[in-house]
C-alpha positions in Angstrom: 0.0 0.0 0.0 1.3 3.4 -0.9 1.6 6.1 1.7 1.8 9.1 -0.7 -1.9 9.9 -0.7 -1.9 10.4 3.0 -0.9 13.9 2.3 -4.6 14.5 1.5 -5.8 13.4 4.8 -4.5 14.6 7.7 -5.0 12.9 9.0 -5.7 14.6 8.6 -6.8 14.6 11.8 -3.1 14.1 11.6 -2.1 12.1 8.5 -1.2 14.9 6.2 2.2 15.4 4.7 3.3 11.8 4.4 5.2 12.0 1.2 7.0 9.2 -0.6 5.6 5.7 -0.8 6.3 2.1 -1.7 7.2 1.0 -5.2 4.1 -0.5 -6.8 4.0 -1.7 -10.4 1.7 0.4 -12.4 -1.4 -1.5 -13.8 -1.2 -2.2 -17.6 -4.9 -1.4 -17.9 -5.0 2.1 -19.4 -8.4 2.9 -18.0 -7.5 1.8 -14.5 -4.2 3.7 -14.7 -6.0 6.9 -15.8 -8.6 6.6 -13.1 -5.9 6.3 -10.5 -3.9 9.2 -11.9 -7.0 11.4 -12.2 -7.9 10.6 -8.6 -4.4 11.7 -7.5 -4.7 14.9 -9.5 -8.0 15.7 -7.8 -6.5 15.1 -4.4 -3.7 17.5 -5.2 -6.3 20.2 -6.1 -8.4 19.4 -2.9 -11.3 18.1 -5.1 -12.0 15.3 -2.7 -15.5 14.3 -4.1 -14.0 14.0 -7.6 -11.1 11.9 -6.2 -13.5 9.6 -4.4 -15.4 9.0 -7.6 -12.2 8.2 -9.5 -10.9 5.8 -6.9 -14.2 4.0 -6.9 -14.0 3.7 -10.6 -10.4 2.4 -10.3 -11.6 -0.1 -7.8 -14.3 -1.4 -10.0 -11.8 -1.8 -12.8 -9.4 -3.5 -10.4 -12.0 -6.0 -9.4 -12.9 -6.7 -13.0 -9.2 -7.3 -13.7 -8.8 -9.4 -10.5 -5.7 -7.4 -9.8 -4.7 -7.7 -6.1 -2.2 -4.9 -6.1 -4.7 -2.5 -7.8 -7.5 -3.5 -5.5 -5.3 -2.7 -2.5 -4.2 0.6 -3.9 -7.6 1.8 -4.9 -9.1 0.8 -1.5 -6.4 2.4 0.4 -6.7 5.7 -1.6 -10.5 5.7 -1.3 -10.2 5.3 2.5 -7.7 8.1 2.8 -10.0 10.5 0.9 -13.0 9.5 3.1 -10.9 10.2 6.2 -10.0 13.6 4.7 -13.7 14.2 4.2 -14.2 13.5 8.0 -16.2 10.4 7.1 -14.4 8.0 9.6 -17.0 5.3 9.6 -17.0 5.2 5.8 -13.2 4.9 5.8 -13.4 2.0 8.3 -16.0 0.3 6.1 -13.8 0.7 3.0 -10.8 -0.7 4.9 -12.7 -3.7 6.1 -14.1 -4.4 2.6 -10.6 -4.0 1.0 -9.1 -6.4 3.5 -11.8 -8.9 2.6 -11.3 -8.5 -1.1 -7.6 -9.1 -0.7 -8.1 -12.1 1.6 -10.4 -13.9 -0.8 -7.7 -13.7 -3.4 -5.1 -15.1 -1.0 -3.2 -11.8 -1.0 0.1 -11.8 0.9 0.7 -8.1 0.4 1.7 -5.7 3.1 -1.5 -4.0 4.3 0.2 -1.8 6.9 -1.0 1.3 4.9 -4.6 0.2 5.7 -3.5 -0.1 9.4 -2.3 3.4 9.3 -5.6 4.9 7.9 -7.6 2.7 10.3 -5.6 4.1 13.2 -6.4 7.6 12.1 -10.1 6.9 11.8 -10.3 5.2 15.1 -8.3 8.0 16.8 -10.7 10.6 15.5 -13.7 8.5 16.7 -12.2 8.6 20.2 -11.5 4.8 20.2 -8.0 5.4 21.5 -7.0 1.8 22.6 -8.0 0.4 19.2 -6.2 3.2 17.4 -3.1 2.6 19.4 -3.1 -1.1 18.3 -3.5 -0.2 14.6 -0.8 2.5 14.8 1.5 -0.1 16.3 0.8 -2.5 13.5 1.4 0.2 10.9 4.8 1.0 12.5 6.0 -2.4 11.3 5.6 -1.4 7.6 8.4 -1.9 5.1 7.7 1.5 3.7 9.6 4.1 5.8 7.0 6.8 5.0 4.2 4.7 6.6 6.5 3.9 9.6 7.1 7.6 10.1 3.5 8.6 10.0 2.6 5.6 12.2 5.1 6.9 14.8 3.6 10.4 14.7 0.1 9.0 15.2 1.3 6.7 17.9 2.8 9.6 19.7 -0.4 11.7 19.4 -2.5 8.8 20.6 -0.1 8.2 23.5 -0.4 11.9 24.5 -4.2 11.6 24.6 -4.1 8.4 26.6 -1.5 9.5 29.1 0.8 6.8 27.9 4.2 8.2 28.8 6.2 5.1 27.8 5.0 5.1 24.2 5.3 8.9 23.9 8.9 8.7 25.1 9.6 5.9 22.6 8.2 7.9 19.8 10.1 11.0 20.8 13.3 8.8 20.7 12.4 7.6 17.2 12.2 11.2 15.9 15.3 12.3 17.8 17.3 9.6 15.9 16.1 10.8 12.5 18.9 12.6 10.5 18.8 16.3 10.5 18.7 16.1 6.7 15.3 14.4 6.8 12.5 15.9 4.7 10.6 18.9 6.1 7.5 16.8 7.0 9.5 14.4 9.2 11.3 17.3 10.9 8.0 19.1 11.6 6.4 15.9 12.9 9.4 15.4 15.2 9.1 19.0 16.5 5.4 18.4 17.4 6.3 15.2 19.3 9.1 17.0 21.1 6.7 19.7 22.1 4.2 17.2 23.4 6.8 15.3 25.4 8.0 18.5 27.0 4.5 19.5 28.0 3.7 16.1 29.4 7.0 15.9 31.4 6.6 19.4 32.7 9.8 20.4 30.8 10.7 23.8 29.3 7.3 25.2 28.0 9.1 27.9 26.0 11.0 25.3 24.1 7.8 23.4 23.6 6.1 26.5 22.2 9.0 27.2 19.8 9.0 23.6 18.6 5.3 23.7 18.0 5.4 27.0 16.1 8.3 25.9 13.9 6.2 22.9 12.9 3.2 25.2 12.3 5.3 27.4 10.0 6.6 24.4 8.0 3.2 23.0 7.5 1.7 26.4 6.5 4.4 26.8 3.9 3.7 23.3 2.5 -0.1 23.7 2.5 -0.7 21.0 5.2 -3.4 22.9 7.0 -4.9 20.2 9.2 -1.5 19.3 10.7 -0.9 23.1 11.0 -4.1 23.5 13.0 -3.1 20.7 15.3 0.3 22.3 15.8 -1.4 25.6 16.8 -3.3 23.7 19.5 0.0 22.2 20.9 1.4 25.8 20.9 -1.6 26.9 22.8 -1.0 24.3 25.5 2.6 25.6 25.8 1.4 29.2 26.1 -1.0 28.1 28.8 1.8 26.4 30.7 3.8 29.6 30.4 0.9 31.4 32.1 -0.1 33.4 29.1 -3.8 32.7 29.0 -4.6 35.4 26.4 -2.1 34.0 23.9 -3.3 30.5 24.5 -6.8 31.6 23.8 -5.8 33.3 20.6 -3.9 30.2 19.4 -6.8 27.9 20.2 -9.1 30.3 18.3 -6.7 30.2 15.2 -6.5 26.4 15.4 -10.3 26.2 15.6 -11.0 28.5 12.7 -8.5 26.7 10.5 -10.0 23.3 11.3 -13.5 24.6 10.7 -12.6 25.9 7.3 -11.1 22.4 6.5 -14.3 20.8 7.5 -12.9 19.3 10.8 -15.8 20.4 12.9 -14.9 18.0 15.8 -11.5 19.6 16.5 -12.9 23.0 15.6 -15.5 22.7 18.4 -13.0 21.4 20.9 -10.4 24.1 20.3 -13.1 26.9 20.2 -14.3 25.8 23.7 -10.7 25.8 24.9 -10.4 29.4 23.5 -13.4 30.3 25.7 -15.4 31.8 22.9 -18.6 31.1 21.1 -17.9 33.1 18.1 -14.9 33.6 15.8 -14.1 36.8 13.8 -14.7 35.9 10.1 -14.6 38.7 7.6 -15.4 36.3 4.8 -18.6 34.8 6.1 -21.6 35.0 3.9 -23.7 38.0 5.1 -27.0 37.1 6.9 -30.2 37.7 4.9 -33.5 39.0 6.3 -36.9 37.3 5.8 -37.2 38.7 2.3 -33.9 37.2 1.2 -32.0 40.5 1.0 -28.8 41.2 2.7 -29.1 43.3 5.8 -27.0 46.5 5.8 -26.7 49.4 8.2 -26.6 52.9 6.7 -24.0 55.3 8.0 -25.5 58.3 9.7 
């Protein structure tokens, strides 16, 4: 299973910015290949409903071809898109169906990519123990890109569960990565370092700096879901530093970014932590009165 399309999800929740992927032989069916390529292009342009349709079409073609590799790829990509659309149950259903389709064909392929997407969906549903198990399975992947994202997710889940041992292990994994690693790995490592410092009662200023550096990298590379999550970690650090006003502003920023990405669950959580019921939005559609006309106030 390829990890490249996780850049569309991010997770999500968390799974954005994966990059790279395993080497998978391209299908020789031209229609199948085109459906997969068009789906990838749609993901790149954030046209998720279009991508979903293309991956379904690719999956139908893969089943007709009885192509185990293509079935796995199409199912994986479809589940990632559904996760990015905040349809966690649909993603889990797609993963289960894909596993079944592979099993009936006696597939011996590495399905740790499915484990990774499953972990992300379970985490966002609040099923943390199950999510931790899936993330652990994904961390045994042969694809280093899947391993890295599985480690990130394992660390975030461990933080939510109060699992210091796993969080420390994940932090050690990222600390061992070369300084020449790609930007996404470095940003993920900075987020985990910040989380570990906050859990251990370490230097909150360092935690804030780590979180904001990750935020900056993700903003630059258009990974807004991961960016919003990083802002929430920076807000925790600001709160630990005793700066309640800054923490509230950071939570507000995280909430608004998540809301615009359709992540209403995190948006609501972070808005409540900001202590506000409304967010300043100069781009909201103006309210209309009962006649359907936009209300305006004349200057006196």
